[in-house]
C-alpha positions as CSV (number, residue, x, y, z in Angstrom):
1,M,40.5,-2.4,-10.6
2,S,40.1,-3.3,-7.0
3,T,37.2,-4.1,-4.7
4,N,37.5,-0.5,-3.4
5,T,35.6,0.4,-6.5
6,L,32.6,-1.4,-5.0
7,K,32.9,0.2,-1.6
8,G,30.0,2.5,-0.7
9,L,28.1,1.6,-3.9
10,S,24.5,0.5,-3.6
11,I,24.0,-3.1,-4.3
12,E,21.0,-2.1,-6.5
13,W,23.5,-1.1,-9.2
14,L,25.2,-4.4,-9.3
15,K,22.7,-7.2,-8.4
16,H,21.9,-7.9,-12.1
17,L,25.5,-8.7,-12.9
18,E,26.8,-12.2,-12.5
19,T,30.6,-12.0,-12.5
20,P,33.0,-10.0,-10.3
21,E,34.6,-8.6,-13.4
22,K,31.3,-7.2,-14.7
23,K,30.5,-5.8,-11.3
24,L,33.9,-4.0,-11.1
25,A,33.6,-2.6,-14.6
26,F,30.0,-1.4,-14.0
27,A,31.0,0.1,-10.7
28,A,33.9,2.0,-12.3
29,K,31.5,3.4,-14.9
30,I,29.1,4.6,-12.2
31,R,32.0,6.1,-10.3
32,S,33.1,8.0,-13.4
33,F,29.9,9.9,-13.4
34,H,30.3,11.0,-9.8
35,N,31.9,14.4,-10.7
36,D,29.9,14.9,-13.9
37,I,28.4,18.4,-14.1
38,V,25.0,17.1,-15.1
39,I,24.9,14.7,-12.2
40,K,26.0,17.4,-9.8
41,R,23.2,19.7,-11.0
42,L,20.7,16.8,-10.8
43,V,21.7,16.3,-7.2
44,E,21.3,20.0,-6.4
45,I,17.8,19.9,-7.9
46,L,16.8,16.8,-5.9
47,N,18.2,18.3,-2.7
48,E,16.3,21.5,-3.3
49,K,13.1,19.6,-3.8
50,R,13.7,17.5,-0.7
51,S,14.5,20.6,1.4
52,S,11.3,22.2,0.2
53,L,9.2,19.1,1.2
54,L,11.0,18.8,4.6
55,R,10.1,22.4,5.4
56,G,6.4,21.3,5.6
57,P,3.2,23.2,5.2
58,S,3.6,26.9,4.4
59,S,0.8,27.8,6.9
60,L,-1.1,26.3,9.8
61,E,-4.3,26.5,7.7
62,D,-3.0,23.5,5.8
63,Y,-3.5,21.4,8.9
64,D,-7.2,22.3,8.9
65,S,-7.8,20.3,5.7
66,P,-9.7,17.0,6.2
67,S,-7.2,15.4,3.8
68,W,-4.1,16.7,5.6
69,A,-3.0,13.2,6.5
70,H,-3.2,12.1,2.9
71,K,-1.2,15.1,1.8
72,Q,1.4,14.4,4.4
73,A,1.6,10.8,3.4
74,D,2.2,11.9,-0.2
75,I,4.9,14.3,0.9
76,N,6.6,11.5,2.9
77,G,6.5,9.2,-0.1
78,Q,8.1,11.9,-2.3
79,I,10.8,12.4,0.2
80,R,11.5,8.7,0.4
81,S,11.7,8.5,-3.4
82,L,14.1,11.4,-3.6
83,N,16.2,9.8,-0.9
84,L,16.3,6.6,-2.9
85,V,17.6,8.4,-6.0
86,L,20.2,10.3,-3.9
87,D,21.3,7.1,-2.3
88,L,21.8,5.5,-5.7
89,L,23.8,8.5,-6.8
90,G,25.8,8.3,-3.6
91,H,24.8,11.8,-2.6
92,N,22.3,11.4,0.2
93,T,23.9,13.2,3.1
94,K,21.0,15.0,4.7
95,D,18.3,13.9,7.2
96,T,15.8,11.5,5.9
97,V,12.2,10.6,6.7
């Protein structure tokens, strides 16, 4: 196993491991899931949800709500959370908030 196994992998996956050998082994395990059909479907679902949130309100009437700013802040938080998961999975390739 080489250090290329670590390239492009979020440090979040590895920061709990103490030795280079453990880090390489764990990184290889994560990489083995990259083409897993379940992970691919999960990424599709997460991207669909993120795209829906990025489209914004369905009508201009949503902006008339006194709590619009709170709703928008919640949406932004959801997008950030989805981006975090997609980053960890190594599949975040779209625009982010």
